MARBA-3410 file (N, C-alpha, C, O; in Angstrom, 1 decimal):
114
-12.0,-45.6,-15.6,-12.0,-44.2,-15.8,-10.6,-43.7,-16.2,-9.6,-44.3,-15.8 ~ -10.5,-42.7,-17.0,-9.3,-42.1,-17.4,-8.7,-41.2,-16.4,-9.3,-41.0,-15.3 ~ -7.5,-40.7,-16.7,-6.8,-39.7,-15.8,-7.7,-38.6,-15.4,-8.3,-37.9,-16.3 ~ -7.9,-38.3,-14.1,-8.8,-37.2,-13.7,-8.0,-36.0,-13.2,-8.5,-35.2,-12.4 ~ -6.7,-35.9,-13.6,-5.9,-34.8,-13.1,-6.0,-33.5,-13.9,-6.3,-33.6,-15.1
-5.7,-32.4,-13.2,-5.6,-31.1,-13.9,-4.6,-30.3,-13.2,-4.2,-30.6,-12.0 ~ -4.1,-29.3,-13.8,-3.1,-28.4,-13.3,-3.6,-27.0,-13.0,-4.4,-26.5,-13.8 ~ -3.1,-26.4,-11.9,-3.4,-25.0,-11.6,-2.1,-24.4,-11.2,-1.2,-25.0,-10.7 ~ -2.0,-23.1,-11.5,-0.8,-22.3,-11.1,-1.0,-22.0,-9.6,-2.1,-21.6,-9.1 ~ 0.1,-22.0,-8.9,0.2,-21.4,-7.6,0.4,-19.9,-7.8,1.1,-19.5,-8.8
-0.2,-19.0,-7.0,-0.1,-17.6,-7.2,0.5,-16.9,-5.9,0.3,-17.4,-4.8 ~ 1.2,-15.8,-6.2,1.5,-14.9,-5.1,0.9,-13.6,-5.4,1.0,-13.1,-6.5 ~ 0.2,-13.0,-4.4,-0.4,-11.7,-4.5,0.3,-10.8,-3.6,0.3,-11.0,-2.4 ~ 1.0,-9.7,-4.1,1.8,-8.8,-3.3,1.4,-7.4,-3.4,1.1,-6.9,-4.5 ~ 1.5,-6.7,-2.3,1.2,-5.2,-2.3,2.5,-4.5,-2.8,3.6,-4.7,-2.2
2.3,-3.8,-3.9,3.5,-3.1,-4.5,3.1,-1.6,-4.6,1.9,-1.3,-4.9 ~ 4.0,-0.7,-4.4,3.8,0.7,-4.5,3.8,1.1,-6.0,4.6,0.7,-6.8 ~ 2.8,2.0,-6.3,2.7,2.5,-7.7,2.8,4.0,-7.8,2.7,4.5,-8.8 ~ 3.1,4.6,-6.6,3.2,6.1,-6.6,3.5,6.5,-5.2,3.5,5.7,-4.3 ~ 3.6,7.9,-5.0,3.9,8.4,-3.7,2.6,8.4,-2.8,1.5,8.4,-3.3
2.8,8.5,-1.6,1.7,8.7,-0.6,1.7,7.6,0.4,2.4,6.6,0.3 ~ 0.8,7.8,1.3,0.6,6.8,2.4,-0.1,5.6,1.9,-1.1,5.6,1.2 ~ 0.4,4.4,2.4,-0.3,3.1,2.0,-1.3,2.8,3.1,-1.0,2.9,4.3 ~ -2.5,2.5,2.7,-3.6,2.3,3.7,-4.0,0.8,3.8,-4.8,0.5,4.7 ~ -3.5,0.0,2.9,-4.0,-1.4,2.9,-3.0,-2.4,3.5,-3.0,-3.6,3.1
-2.1,-2.0,4.3,-1.1,-2.8,4.9,0.3,-2.2,4.7,0.5,-1.0,4.9 ~ 1.3,-3.0,4.2,2.6,-2.5,4.0,3.1,-3.0,2.6,2.7,-4.1,2.2 ~ 3.9,-2.2,2.0,4.5,-2.6,0.8,5.3,-3.9,1.0,6.0,-4.1,2.0 ~ 5.1,-4.9,0.2,5.7,-6.2,0.3,4.8,-7.3,1.0,5.1,-8.4,0.9 ~ 3.7,-6.8,1.6,2.8,-7.8,2.2,2.3,-8.7,1.1,2.1,-8.2,0.0
2.1,-10.0,1.4,1.7,-10.9,0.3,0.9,-12.1,0.9,1.0,-12.3,2.1 ~ 0.3,-12.8,0.1,-0.2,-14.1,0.4,0.0,-15.0,-0.8,0.2,-14.5,-1.9 ~ 0.0,-16.3,-0.6,0.1,-17.3,-1.7,-1.2,-18.1,-1.8,-1.8,-18.4,-0.7 ~ -1.6,-18.4,-3.0,-2.7,-19.3,-3.2,-2.2,-20.5,-3.8,-1.6,-20.6,-4.9 ~ -2.4,-21.6,-3.1,-2.0,-23.0,-3.6,-3.2,-23.8,-3.6,-3.8,-24.2,-2.6
-3.7,-24.1,-4.9,-5.0,-24.7,-5.0,-6.0,-23.8,-4.6,-6.1,-22.6,-5.0 ~ -6.8,-24.2,-3.6,-7.9,-23.4,-3.1,-7.5,-22.8,-1.7,-8.3,-22.1,-1.1 ~ -6.3,-23.1,-1.3,-5.9,-22.7,0.1,-5.0,-21.4,0.0,-4.0,-21.3,-0.7 ~ -5.4,-20.4,0.8,-4.7,-19.2,0.9,-3.7,-19.3,2.1,-4.1,-19.7,3.2 ~ -2.5,-18.9,1.9,-1.4,-19.0,2.9,-0.8,-17.6,3.1,-0.4,-16.9,2.1
-0.7,-17.2,4.3,0.0,-15.9,4.7,1.3,-16.3,5.5,1.3,-17.2,6.2 ~ 2.3,-15.4,5.3,3.5,-15.6,6.1,3.2,-15.4,7.6,2.2,-14.7,8.0 ~ 3.9,-16.1,8.5,3.7,-16.0,9.9,3.8,-14.5,10.4,4.7,-13.8,10.0 ~ 2.8,-14.1,11.1,2.7,-12.8,11.7,2.3,-11.7,10.8,2.3,-10.5,11.2 ~ 1.9,-12.0,9.5,1.5,-11.0,8.6,0.0,-11.1,8.3,-0.5,-12.2,8.1
-0.6,-9.9,8.1,-2.0,-9.9,7.7,-2.2,-9.5,6.3,-1.2,-9.3,5.6 ~ -3.4,-9.4,5.8,-3.7,-8.9,4.5,-5.1,-8.3,4.6,-6.0,-8.9,5.1 ~ -5.2,-7.1,4.0,-6.4,-6.3,4.1,-7.6,-7.1,3.4,-7.5,-7.6,2.3 ~ -8.7,-7.2,4.1,-9.9,-7.9,3.5,-10.4,-7.1,2.3,-11.0,-7.7,1.4 ~ -10.2,-5.8,2.3,-10.7,-5.0,1.2,-9.9,-5.2,0.0,-10.4,-5.2,-1.1
-8.6,-5.3,0.2,-7.7,-5.6,-0.9,-8.0,-7.0,-1.4,-8.0,-7.3,-2.6 ~ -8.2,-7.9,-0.5,-8.5,-9.3,-0.9,-9.8,-9.3,-1.7,-9.9,-10.1,-2.7 ~ -10.8,-8.5,-1.4,-12.0,-8.5,-2.1,-11.9,-8.0,-3.5,-12.6,-8.4,-4.4 ~ -10.9,-7.1,-3.7,-10.6,-6.5,-5.0,-10.0,-7.6,-6.0,-10.2,-7.6,-7.2 ~ -9.1,-8.4,-5.4,-8.3,-9.3,-6.2,-8.9,-10.7,-6.3,-8.6,-11.4,-7.3
-9.8,-11.0,-5.4,-10.4,-12.4,-5.4,-11.0,-12.8,-6.7,-10.8,-14.0,-7.1 ~ -11.8,-12.0,-7.3,-12.5,-12.5,-8.6,-11.5,-12.9,-9.7,-11.9,-13.6,-10.6 ~ -10.3,-12.4,-9.6,-9.3,-12.7,-10.7,-8.5,-14.0,-10.5,-8.0,-14.5,-11.4 ~ -8.5,-14.4,-9.2,-7.6,-15.5,-8.9,-7.9,-16.9,-9.6,-6.9,-17.5,-10.0 ~ -9.1,-17.3,-9.6,-9.4,-18.5,-10.3,-9.0,-18.5,-11.7,-8.5,-19.5,-12.2
-9.2,-17.4,-12.4,-8.7,-17.3,-13.8,-7.2,-17.3,-13.9,-6.7,-18.0,-14.8 ~ -6.5,-16.6,-13.0,-5.1,-16.5,-13.1,-4.5,-17.9,-12.8,-3.3,-18.2,-13.2 ~ -5.2,-18.8,-12.1,-4.6,-20.1,-11.7,-4.6,-21.0,-13.0,-3.9,-22.0,-13.0 ~ -5.4,-20.7,-14.0,-5.6,-21.6,-15.1,-4.7,-21.1,-16.3,-4.4,-20.0,-16.5 ~ -4.4,-22.1,-17.2,-3.7,-21.8,-18.4,-4.6,-20.9,-19.3,-5.8,-21.2,-19.4
-4.0,-19.9,-19.8,-4.8,-19.0,-20.7,-4.0,-18.8,-22.0,-2.8,-19.0,-22.1 ~ -4.7,-18.3,-23.0,-4.1,-18.1,-24.3,-3.2,-16.9,-24.1,-3.4,-16.0,-23.4 ~ -2.0,-16.9,-24.8,-1.0,-15.9,-24.7,-1.6,-14.5,-25.0,-1.1,-13.5,-24.5 ~ -2.6,-14.4,-25.9,-3.2,-13.1,-26.2,-4.3,-12.6,-25.3,-4.7,-11.5,-25.4 ~ -4.7,-13.5,-24.4,-5.7,-13.1,-23.5,-5.2,-12.1,-22.4,-4.1,-12.3,-22.0
-5.9,-11.1,-22.1,-5.5,-10.1,-21.2,-5.1,-10.7,-19.8,-4.3,-10.2,-19.1 ~ -5.8,-11.8,-19.5,-5.5,-12.5,-18.2,-4.1,-13.0,-18.2,-3.5,-13.2,-17.1 ~ -3.5,-13.3,-19.4,-2.1,-13.8,-19.4,-1.1,-12.6,-19.2,0.0,-12.9,-18.8 ~ -1.5,-11.4,-19.6,-0.5,-10.3,-19.6,-0.7,-9.3,-18.5,0.3,-8.8,-18.0 ~ -1.9,-9.1,-18.0,-2.2,-8.1,-17.0,-2.0,-8.8,-15.6,-2.6,-9.8,-15.4
-1.2,-8.2,-14.8,-0.9,-8.8,-13.5,-1.1,-7.9,-12.3,-0.8,-8.3,-11.2 ~ -1.7,-6.7,-12.5,-1.9,-5.8,-11.4,-3.3,-5.5,-11.2,-4.0,-5.2,-12.2 ~ -3.7,-5.4,-10.0,-5.1,-5.0,-9.6,-5.0,-3.8,-8.7,-4.1,-3.7,-7.8 ~ -5.8,-2.8,-8.9,-5.7,-1.6,-8.1,-6.2,-1.9,-6.7,-7.2,-2.6,-6.5 ~ -5.6,-1.2,-5.7,-6.1,-1.2,-4.4,-7.5,-0.6,-4.4,-7.7,0.4,-5.1
-8.5,-1.1,-3.7,-9.8,-0.5,-3.7,-9.9,0.9,-3.1,-10.9,1.6,-3.4 ~ -9.0,1.3,-2.3,-9.0,2.7,-1.8,-8.4,3.6,-2.8,-7.2,3.5,-3.1 ~ -9.2,4.5,-3.4,-8.6,5.4,-4.4,-7.5,6.3,-4.0,-6.8,6.9,-4.8 ~ -7.3,6.4,-2.7,-6.3,7.3,-2.1,-5.0,6.5,-1.8,-4.0,7.1,-1.3 ~ -5.0,5.2,-2.0,-3.8,4.4,-1.7,-3.0,4.2,-2.9,-3.5,3.8,-4.0
-1.7,4.4,-2.8,-0.8,4.3,-4.0,-0.3,2.9,-4.3,0.9,2.8,-4.6 ~ -1.1,1.9,-4.1,-0.6,0.5,-4.3,-1.4,-0.2,-5.4,-2.5,0.2,-5.8 ~ -0.8,-1.3,-5.9,-1.4,-2.2,-6.7,-1.2,-3.6,-6.1,-0.2,-3.8,-5.3 ~ -2.0,-4.5,-6.4,-1.8,-5.9,-6.0,-1.3,-6.7,-7.2,-2.1,-7.0,-8.1 ~ 0.0,-7.1,-7.1,0.6,-7.8,-8.2,0.4,-9.3,-8.1,0.7,-9.9,-7.0
-0.2,-9.9,-9.1,-0.4,-11.4,-9.1,0.6,-12.0,-10.0,0.8,-11.7,-11.1 ~ 1.4,-13.0,-9.3,2.4,-13.6,-10.0,2.2,-15.1,-10.0,1.9,-15.7,-8.9 ~ 2.4,-15.8,-11.1,2.3,-17.2,-11.2,3.7,-17.8,-10.7,4.7,-17.4,-11.3 ~ 3.7,-18.6,-9.7,5.0,-19.0,-9.1,5.2,-20.5,-9.2,6.3,-20.9,-8.8 ~ 4.4,-21.2,-9.8,4.6,-22.7,-10.0,3.3,-23.3,-10.4,2.3,-22.7,-10.5
3.4,-24.6,-10.7,2.2,-25.4,-11.1,2.1,-26.5,-10.1,3.0,-27.1,-9.6 ~ 0.8,-26.9,-9.9,0.5,-28.0,-9.1,-0.6,-28.9,-9.7,-1.4,-28.4,-10.4 ~ -0.5,-30.2,-9.6,-1.4,-31.1,-10.2,-2.4,-31.6,-9.1,-2.1,-31.9,-8.0 ~ -3.7,-31.6,-9.5,-4.8,-32.0,-8.6,-5.6,-33.1,-9.3,-5.5,-33.3,-10.5 ~ -6.3,-33.8,-8.5,-7.2,-34.9,-8.9,-8.6,-34.4,-8.8,-9.0,-33.8,-7.7
-9.4,-34.6,-9.8,-10.8,-34.2,-9.7,-11.5,-34.8,-8.5,-12.2,-34.2,-7.8 ~ -11.3,-36.1,-8.3,-11.9,-36.9,-7.3,-11.5,-36.3,-5.9,-12.2,-36.5,-4.9 ~ -10.3,-35.7,-5.8,-9.9,-35.2,-4.5,-10.3,-33.8,-4.2,-10.2,-33.3,-3.1 ~ -11.0,-33.1,-5.2,-11.4,-31.8,-5.0,-12.9,-31.5,-5.0,-13.3,-30.4,-4.8 ~ -13.6,-32.6,-5.4,-15.1,-32.5,-5.4,-15.7,-33.8,-5.2,-15.2,-34.9,-5.5
-17.0,-33.8,-4.7,-17.7,-35.0,-4.5,-18.5,-35.4,-5.8,-19.0,-36.5,-6.0 ~ -18.6,-34.4,-6.7,-19.3,-34.6,-8.0,-18.4,-35.5,-8.9,-17.3,-35.0,-9.3 ~ -18.9,-36.6,-9.3,-18.1,-37.5,-10.2,-18.0,-37.0,-11.6,-18.9,-36.3,-12.1 ~ -17.0,-37.3,-12.3,-16.9,-37.0,-13.8,-17.9,-37.9,-14.5,-18.1,-39.1,-14.1 ~ -18.5,-37.4,-15.5,-19.4,-38.3,-16.4,-18.7,-38.6,-17.7,-17.6,-38.0,-18.0
-19.2,-39.4,-18.5,-18.6,-39.8,-19.7,-18.4,-38.6,-20.6,-17.3,-38.6,-21.3 ~ -19.3,-37.7,-20.7,-19.1,-36.5,-21.6,-18.0,-35.5,-21.0,-17.5,-34.7,-21.8 ~ -17.7,-35.6,-19.8,-16.8,-34.6,-19.2,-15.3,-35.2,-19.2,-14.4,-34.4,-18.9 ~ -15.2,-36.5,-19.5,-13.8,-37.0,-19.5,-13.0,-36.6,-20.6,-11.8,-37.0,-20.8
END
């Protein structure tokens, strides 16, 4: 079998203020990091499940290499789901990590997928 490795970006998702007003989804500067499929939060810090639900659909795409003209390459902010909260969730690519297909799934590669 040939090399079964692939790369994904590690991501940081951070609460950033986008205007005046009370923040309802945590605190400015709260963040989590996504390394592979594992979500990591700093010791003692939480993250709003509602904010997480807003940004979650974008994360798998942001982890992958995209064409420079693709909006996924240039757009990095997601609105807080509370329309009264003056924050955005900024998604930043912070590094790359190499994974093995065999270490991430029980489904084997087939000849056509190699």
